[in-house]
KOLBA-26409 format. One record per residue (C-alpha): residue number from 1; chain; x, y, z. Coordinates in steps of 0.001 Angstrom, whole numbers, padded with zeros to 6 digits. Example, Ala and Ser with C-alpha at 12.3 -4.5 7.8 and 13.67 -1.06 7.14 Angstrom:
2
- 1;A;012300;-004500;007800
- 2;A;013670;-001060;007140
//
This chain:
311
- 1;A;-028449;055231;-047777
- 2;A;-030491;058314;-049255
- 3;A;-032029;057818;-052584
- 4;A;-032992;060729;-054790
- 5;A;-034944;060722;-057951
- 6;A;-035310;064035;-059953
- 7;A;-038934;064084;-061102
- 8;A;-038476;067456;-062871
- 9;A;-035812;069786;-063380
- 10;A;-037531;072825;-065018
- 11;A;-038683;076051;-063480
- 12;A;-042505;076920;-063960
- 13;A;-043855;076206;-067353
- 14;A;-041617;073409;-067865
- 15;A;-039387;072882;-071115
- 16;A;-040587;073370;-073692
- 17;A;-042845;075859;-072317
- 18;A;-046376;075540;-073688
- 19;A;-046445;079025;-075088
- 20;A;-042813;079705;-076109
- 21;A;-041572;079906;-079618
- 22;A;-037969;080389;-078747
- 23;A;-035204;078727;-080322
- 24;A;-034514;076530;-077306
- 25;A;-038327;075351;-077001
- 26;A;-038279;074695;-080858
- 27;A;-035188;072548;-080302
- 28;A;-036665;070738;-077555
- 29;A;-039790;070081;-079520
- 30;A;-037765;068814;-082626
- 31;A;-036032;066188;-080283
- 32;A;-032767;067879;-080518
- 33;A;-030585;065802;-077985
- 34;A;-028882;069124;-076475
- 35;A;-032389;070566;-075670
- 36;A;-033661;067670;-073245
- 37;A;-037486;068292;-072469
- 38;A;-037931;068700;-068751
- 39;A;-041139;069089;-066317
- 40;A;-041308;071463;-063385
- 41;A;-039344;071235;-060389
- 42;A;-039691;068280;-057931
- 43;A;-037684;065543;-056225
- 44;A;-038385;062327;-054400
- 45;A;-036388;060985;-051552
- 46;A;-036328;057531;-049786
- 47;A;-034198;055767;-047202
- 48;A;-035383;052103;-048118
- 49;A;-036507;052516;-051712
- 50;A;-040195;051427;-050790
- 51;A;-041517;054640;-049161
- 52;A;-040953;058102;-050912
- 53;A;-041514;061587;-050012
- 54;A;-041879;064043;-052891
- 55;A;-040301;067594;-052551
- 56;A;-042990;069862;-053865
- 57;A;-045703;068716;-055910
- 58;A;-045407;070173;-059382
- 59;A;-048342;070454;-062053
- 60;A;-046646;067803;-063863
- 61;A;-046863;065172;-060976
- 62;A;-049133;062669;-062727
- 63;A;-046800;062422;-065753
- 64;A;-043737;062343;-063414
- 65;A;-045046;059550;-061414
- 66;A;-046193;057330;-064429
- 67;A;-042509;057727;-065779
- 68;A;-041092;056477;-062366
- 69;A;-041340;052739;-061852
- 70;A;-040457;053335;-058119
- 71;A;-043505;055364;-057534
- 72;A;-046056;053051;-059208
- 73;A;-048607;051089;-056989
- 74;A;-047368;047755;-055701
- 75;A;-050002;046368;-053396
- 76;A;-053768;045505;-053759
- 77;A;-055970;047576;-056210
- 78;A;-055030;050912;-054994
- 79;A;-051952;052056;-053141
- 80;A;-048949;054172;-053496
- 81;A;-045311;054136;-052356
- 82;A;-045655;057913;-051785
- 83;A;-045692;058468;-048134
- 84;A;-045734;062224;-047900
- 85;A;-045168;065463;-049790
- 86;A;-043003;068343;-048307
- 87;A;-043713;071965;-049608
- 88;A;-041077;074457;-049673
- 89;A;-043039;077547;-050872
- 90;A;-046751;078262;-052152
- 91;A;-046067;078894;-055746
- 92;A;-048347;077207;-058377
- 93;A;-045432;075262;-059546
- 94;A;-044938;073518;-056081
- 95;A;-048628;072959;-055026
- 96;A;-050623;072635;-057927
- 97;A;-049618;068721;-058304
- 98;A;-051475;068114;-055054
- 99;A;-054595;067845;-057010
- 100;A;-053189;064922;-058741
- 101;A;-053189;063006;-055453
- 102;A;-057118;063332;-054501
- 103;A;-058188;059653;-054857
- 104;A;-058070;058713;-051082
- 105;A;-054851;057215;-050781
- 106;A;-053249;058319;-047374
- 107;A;-050017;060272;-047336
- 108;A;-049041;063446;-045234
- 109;A;-048390;067088;-046611
- 110;A;-045637;068850;-044516
- 111;A;-045224;072550;-044765
- 112;A;-044726;075733;-042924
- 113;A;-047829;077438;-041432
- 114;A;-047487;079981;-043941
- 115;A;-048108;077596;-046599
- 116;A;-050678;075295;-044843
- 117;A;-052608;078450;-044642
- 118;A;-052328;078966;-048487
- 119;A;-053970;075353;-048823
- 120;A;-056639;076017;-046226
- 121;A;-057650;079356;-047805
- 122;A;-058350;077597;-051172
- 123;A;-061309;075036;-050829
- 124;A;-060116;073379;-053993
- 125;A;-057542;071655;-051849
- 126;A;-060155;069929;-049919
- 127;A;-060354;067187;-052387
- 128;A;-057493;065909;-050552
- 129;A;-060059;064588;-047826
- 130;A;-058687;065588;-044444
- 131;A;-059642;062118;-043062
- 132;A;-057048;060484;-045318
- 133;A;-054465;063179;-046100
- 134;A;-052801;064686;-042927
- 135;A;-051367;068121;-042853
- 136;A;-048467;068625;-040749
- 137;A;-046771;071882;-039394
- 138;A;-042990;072226;-040146
- 139;A;-041157;074670;-037760
- 140;A;-038071;076207;-038739
- 141;A;-034594;074889;-037498
- 142;A;-036017;071836;-035909
- 143;A;-034949;068295;-036877
- 144;A;-037851;065917;-037084
- 145;A;-038206;062233;-038096
- 146;A;-039879;062114;-041452
- 147;A;-043083;059889;-041021
- 148;A;-045993;058896;-043279
- 149;A;-049545;058837;-042477
- 150;A;-049199;055538;-040847
- 151;A;-046669;057032;-038391
- 152;A;-044051;054815;-039500
- 153;A;-040327;056165;-039412
- 154;A;-038953;056633;-042758
- 155;A;-035360;056680;-041648
- 156;A;-034924;060072;-042860
- 157;A;-034584;063304;-040632
- 158;A;-035989;066486;-041969
- 159;A;-034918;070112;-041136
- 160;A;-036780;073106;-042681
- 161;A;-034846;076507;-042704
- 162;A;-035670;080012;-044036
- 163;A;-033887;081212;-047159
- 164;A;-034157;084705;-048822
- 165;A;-037040;084553;-051152
- 166;A;-040581;085862;-052119
- 167;A;-044225;085540;-051390
- 168;A;-045935;083295;-054102
- 169;A;-047025;085507;-057216
- 170;A;-050635;085310;-056421
- 171;A;-050297;086446;-053017
- 172;A;-048401;089645;-053621
- 173;A;-049513;092895;-051961
- 174;A;-048250;095821;-053795
- 175;A;-049312;098112;-051091
- 176;A;-046718;096476;-048878
- 177;A;-043643;097737;-050651
- 178;A;-040884;096030;-052255
- 179;A;-041355;093057;-050133
- 180;A;-044954;092566;-051551
- 181;A;-045895;091065;-048142
- 182;A;-043236;088476;-048103
- 183;A;-042874;086796;-044364
- 184;A;-040593;084076;-042825
- 185;A;-041741;080803;-044254
- 186;A;-042869;081805;-047714
- 187;A;-039567;080181;-049018
- 188;A;-037715;077490;-047179
- 189;A;-034989;075146;-047748
- 190;A;-034768;071625;-046482
- 191;A;-031948;069666;-045124
- 192;A;-032430;065979;-045158
- 193;A;-030229;063313;-043569
- 194;A;-030379;059779;-042394
- 195;A;-031193;059056;-038775
- 196;A;-027977;057021;-038474
- 197;A;-025962;058159;-041403
- 198;A;-023333;061077;-042336
- 199;A;-025007;061969;-045713
- 200;A;-026689;065401;-045810
- 201;A;-028859;066522;-048759
- 202;A;-029858;070098;-049080
- 203;A;-032787;071147;-051274
- 204;A;-032832;075125;-052101
- 205;A;-034821;075347;-055362
- 206;A;-035984;078857;-054545
- 207;A;-033574;081520;-053278
- 208;A;-033153;085251;-053952
- 209;A;-029554;085561;-052169
- 210;A;-026870;083611;-050890
- 211;A;-026407;085008;-047417
- 212;A;-023999;083525;-044786
- 213;A;-026659;081355;-043284
- 214;A;-027195;079630;-046759
- 215;A;-023584;079430;-047087
- 216;A;-023281;077742;-043589
- 217;A;-025778;075266;-044456
- 218;A;-024335;074258;-047636
- 219;A;-020770;073694;-046097
- 220;A;-019894;070061;-045800
- 221;A;-023306;068900;-047547
- 222;A;-023030;065753;-049411
- 223;A;-025509;067107;-052190
- 224;A;-026966;070479;-052760
- 225;A;-029742;071156;-055109
- 226;A;-029989;074863;-055879
- 227;A;-032060;077246;-057523
- 228;A;-030702;077461;-061280
- 229;A;-033686;079600;-062715
- 230;A;-031869;082110;-064709
- 231;A;-028044;082647;-065856
- 232;A;-028205;086309;-065789
- 233;A;-030685;088709;-063413
- 234;A;-032044;090563;-066509
- 235;A;-032140;087537;-068790
- 236;A;-035850;087326;-069506
- 237;A;-035937;091226;-070137
- 238;A;-033026;091229;-072450
- 239;A;-034602;088122;-074551
- 240;A;-037949;090030;-074647
- 241;A;-039441;087146;-072825
- 242;A;-040431;088827;-069761
- 243;A;-040451;092126;-067830
- 244;A;-039001;090992;-064486
- 245;A;-035560;090525;-063312
- 246;A;-034639;087365;-061324
- 247;A;-034377;089409;-058183
- 248;A;-037938;090667;-058866
- 249;A;-039073;087032;-059085
- 250;A;-037170;086048;-055835
- 251;A;-034351;084136;-057759
- 252;A;-030567;084477;-057757
- 253;A;-028999;084171;-061004
- 254;A;-026195;081321;-061583
- 255;A;-023468;083442;-063186
- 256;A;-021712;086892;-062355
- 257;A;-020046;088206;-059236
- 258;A;-023256;088157;-057504
- 259;A;-024575;084767;-058683
- 260;A;-024675;081545;-056968
- 261;A;-021673;079827;-058450
- 262;A;-019485;082584;-057196
- 263;A;-021291;082813;-053790
- 264;A;-020897;079064;-052962
- 265;A;-017485;078674;-054331
- 266;A;-014917;077400;-052044
- 267;A;-017314;075320;-049874
- 268;A;-016768;071812;-049253
- 269;A;-019960;070111;-051207
- 270;A;-019995;066657;-052609
- 271;A;-022353;067321;-055383
- 272;A;-023555;070562;-056748
- 273;A;-026878;070275;-058742
- 274;A;-028739;073158;-060408
- 275;A;-032613;072692;-060623
- 276;A;-035676;074629;-061360
- 277;A;-034140;075937;-064610
- 278;A;-036014;078391;-066638
- 279;A;-036455;077715;-070347
- 280;A;-034724;080994;-071093
- 281;A;-031337;079823;-069272
- 282;A;-028793;079039;-071937
- 283;A;-027197;076836;-069432
- 284;A;-030331;074358;-070053
- 285;A;-028912;073391;-073358
- 286;A;-026080;070873;-073394
- 287;A;-024190;072388;-076249
- 288;A;-023741;075984;-075068
- 289;A;-020741;077529;-073465
- 290;A;-022675;078376;-070449
- 291;A;-023207;074670;-069823
- 292;A;-019513;074115;-070160
- 293;A;-018783;076976;-067753
- 294;A;-020951;075193;-065142
- 295;A;-019359;072042;-065501
- 296;A;-015792;073651;-065215
- 297;A;-016953;074960;-061831
- 298;A;-018100;071709;-060574
- 299;A;-021740;071931;-061176
- 300;A;-024303;069858;-062781
- 301;A;-027586;070533;-064328
- 302;A;-030504;068296;-063283
- 303;A;-032488;066384;-065669
- 304;A;-035911;064524;-065310
- 305;A;-035190;060791;-064223
- 306;A;-031736;061697;-062788
- 307;A;-031082;059217;-060005
- 308;A;-028585;059773;-057195
- 309;A;-027482;057561;-054120
- 310;A;-025948;059096;-051166
- 311;A;-024128;056332;-048937
//
């Protein structure tokens, strides 16, 4: 069985975002049940319910761990059931939470070489003592057993694959044109399965386009977590809350002929869940027609504390 905990469902900044005075954020602060607060996107997966692997380490990680009893220490004075962290990109909202894990408890960090280079280039990440925290390279399109720092097999098999995306914001190089220096490995998706099971989980929290390779990955999956950052490509501009389109930020929109719901329609997918949802996205609100449209299309919106078990 693959057990999944949604630690955070929101995009960078969370919901409500600290500096946003939008109606949606005001509703969340006021305790409106249709505007459920959310921390920044991350999930945890396990095959046995004892050892857990985090997918991305959001800046909200300490709060997320404290909210989830499954991730609390259970042995001795200092320990953790967190066996490892798998990173899918180098954005701040995917890596900053690593700094919460600096108290010399062993675990492994798995990432593409591009992202390991980001960590190596910033000496602040040396607080993850190299004699305790291992760094493991993820090759693309290669199935590997997911193991913790102790080398024990978790029962999970991991495969990383490239998805259309963009280099992390703080690494953009305007001199390199519209790509801003984006290279293979800057944005990856993950396929997680059991060593001896049929269930297959996909995590694609950042994606600029659903191409044929992404569609082929999603076909037949038991569960797909997919980028739900924006409802429409120009959403933030239209609302006066930003200057960039979703495409400029490396995110496909949910709605429209070019959106993810249309692009992934017709595929055999067990459960479809949007994650990494921006506070400007009207589908984040349970009482909006956009939410009803999503649900009518067979999608769910992730929420903090959501639990899913795949047999």
